[in-house]
C-alpha positions, -999 to +999 in steps of 0.1 A: +324-291-664+321-278-629+335-301-602+310-320-581+301-308-546+277-323-521+251-299-508+240-308-473+203-303-470+197-327-441+230-326-422+231-296-399+262-286-379+243-265-354+209-265-338+182-249-360+179-218-339+216-211-342+212-208-380+184-184-374+206-163-351+233-162-378+207-152-404+196-123-382+232-112-376+240-113-413+208-094-421+218-066-396+252-063-411+238-064-447+214-036-439+241-015-422+265-021-451+239-011-477+230+021-459+265+032-452+280+023-486+251+036-506+253+069-486+289+072-496+282+067-533+251+090-532+269+118-514+299+116-538+276+117-569+256+146-555+284+169-545+309+180-571+335+189-544+339+152-536+343+140-572+381+144-570+407+118-581+419+115-545+384+101-536+381+075-564+396+047-543+372+054-514+342+053-537+355+021-553+358+006-518+321+013-512+312-002-545+332-034-538+317-037-503+282-034-517+291-062-541+302-084-512+270-075-493+246-083-521+263-114-535+274-128-502+259-113-471+223-113-484+225-149-498+242-161-466+214-146-445+188-164-467+205-198-466+211-195-429+174-187-424+166-220-442+193-240-423+211-253-454+226-241-487+196-241-510+210-226-542+224-257-558+259-262-574+255-233-598+245-210-569+275-222-549+299-213-577+283-180-584+283-170-548+318-182-541+332-164-571+312-132-565+322-129-528+358-137-535+359-113-565+344-083-547+363-092-515+397-091-532+387-059-550+380-043-516+412-057-501+433-044-530+416-011-528+425-008-491+461-015-502+458+012-529+445+037-503+474+028-480+500+034-508+482+066-518+485+080-482+521+067-479+532+085-511+514+118-503+522+121-466+557+105-464+567+119-499+592+091-508+590+104-544+590+140-535+559+162-540+533+142-560+505+158-580+476+133-579+459+133-613+428+114-624+449+089-644+467+078-612+434+073-594+419+054-623+450+032-626+447+022-589+410+014-592+415-005-624+443-026-609+422-037-580+394-050-604+418-066-629+440-083-603+409-098-585+394-110-618+427-127-628+429-147-596+393-156-591+385-169-626+408-200-625+384-221-603+358-217-630+381-236-654+394-263-631+424-248-613+409-247-578+372-247-571+345-230-550+330-252-523+308-250-492+326-237-461+320-234-424+285-246-414+278-252-451+255-222-458+280-203-480+307-210-505+343-199-510+376-211-526+383-247-515+410-245-489+407-282-478+412-302-509+448-317-507+450-323-544+484-308-556+467-288-584+442-273-560+469-266-534+490-248-561+461-225-568+454-218-531+491-210-524+492-186-553+459-171-542+470-166-506+504-151-515+492-128-543+457-118-530+463-116-493+500-117-483+512-090-507+483-066-500+488-073-462+525-064-465+518-033-485+492-021-460+513-028-429+545-012-444+526+019-457+508+026-424+537+018-401+559+041-421+532+067-420+530+063-382+568+068-380+565+099-401+537+113-381+557+107-349+586+128-363+561+156-373+545+153-338+579+158-322+585+189-343+551+202-334+558+199-297+588+222-302+566+248-319+538+249-294+520+215-297+494+224-323+508+201-349+515+174-324+478+173-313+465+172-349+490+145-360+483+124-328+447+123-338+456+111-373+479+085-358+450+071-338+430+068-370+458+049-386+460+025-357+423+019-359+427+011-397+454-014-389+435-031-361+403-033-381+421-049-410+438-075-388+406-083-370+386-087-402+411-106-424+439-122-403+417-149-386+403-161-420+437-161-436+453-179-406+426-207-405+428-212-443+466-214-443+466-239-414+444-262-434+466-257-465+498-267-448+481-296-429+452-312-447+446-334-416+441-303-394+405-304-382+386-272-375+350-276-363+326-260-389+312-237-363+347-224-353+356-221-390+325-199-396+337-172-371+366-159-393+344-160-424+318-138-407+345-114-394+358-110-430+323-101-442+318-075-415+346-055-431+318-042-454+305-022-424+338-012-409+353+000-441+329+029-448+330+040-411+368+040-409+379+050-444+351+073-453+331+086-425+362+094-405+372+115-435+361+150-426+354+160-462+328+132-468+314+136-433+309+173-439+286+166-469+268+137-454+239+136-429+265+135-400+266+166-378+300+180-388+310+214-401+347+208-409+349+198-446+386+199-453+401+166-463+418+148-434+455+155-428+462+118-433+453+121-469+468+155-478+497+157-454+485+190-440+467+199-408+429+196-408+412+230-409+376+241-416+373+258-449+336+261-453+304+250-436+277+227-449+242+239-453 
C-alpha cells in the first residue's frame, strides 16, 4: 500500500499570482526544452552521419531531458496554474517517480559523457576505439542504475512526497524515520555524489590535459593553443552549469537529511528544485548545440561540421559544408 500523504488544496505558501508566475516560467522552460531536445533527436535520426556510437549518449541525454519535461515540467506548470497539487496521491507518486527516474538517467548520462571525453582525450587506457557496444553499455547503465534506485519508494523503502510550495513531488527528504533516511543516504551517495565526483574528476583532468597541450601549441605557433583554449572554456561552462543546476538542490536536501529540525521556507526550497529542472534546457545547448557536428546539420547557421576537439582529441576543422 502506498504511504499516506496530505495534499494541500486550500493551504497556499505564496500569493495566488506567484503560483501563476511559476506556471508561466515552467511553461517557457518546457516549451524551450521540447523544441531543443526534439530538434536534437530529429536531426540525429534524419542524418546518417550523426548516427555514430560517439553520439549515442548525447541523444540519450535529450531523451531523458524530454522525459523530465513531459512528466515533471509540464505537470508542474499545470499544478502551479491551479495553485495546488491537483493530481491526487497516485499522481504524486507517478510524477515523483518519473521526474526522479528521468532526472537520474540524465545525470548519469552526463557522467557517461564526461568519462567518454576523459578516456578519448586524456587517453589513460591508450588509444581507444569507440565501438557501438561501448556506447550502448553506457546508455544502458544510466537507465538501469536509475531504475534500481527509484523503484524502492514504490515498495516502502522511502517515499515520494510533496515538496517546496506543494505543487510537485519528489523523494521525501524530510521524514526522519531511520528506514527513510537509510534510503535517502544511499540515494544521495549513489545517484548524486558518485556521478558528481566522476564528472568533476573527468573534466578537471581534461582541463589539465588541455593546458599541457595548449602550452605545447604556444611553442609551435599558437594554433593548437587557441583551439584548445576554446575547448577549455566549453569545459568550464559544462562544470558551472552542472553545479548551478544540481548543487543547490543536493545541498538543501542533504541539510535536511542531517538535521531534520532544519527549517527551509517552502518558497526558498522551491528555487533549487526549479534550477535542477532547468537543466533540461541547458543540457542540449551546452552538450549538443555547442557540438559543431550537430550544429552543422541543424537549423543553426554553422558550416563547420567536424566533431568538436573535446570529443575526438583533435583540432576542430571544417570537413564539409551543410546545404
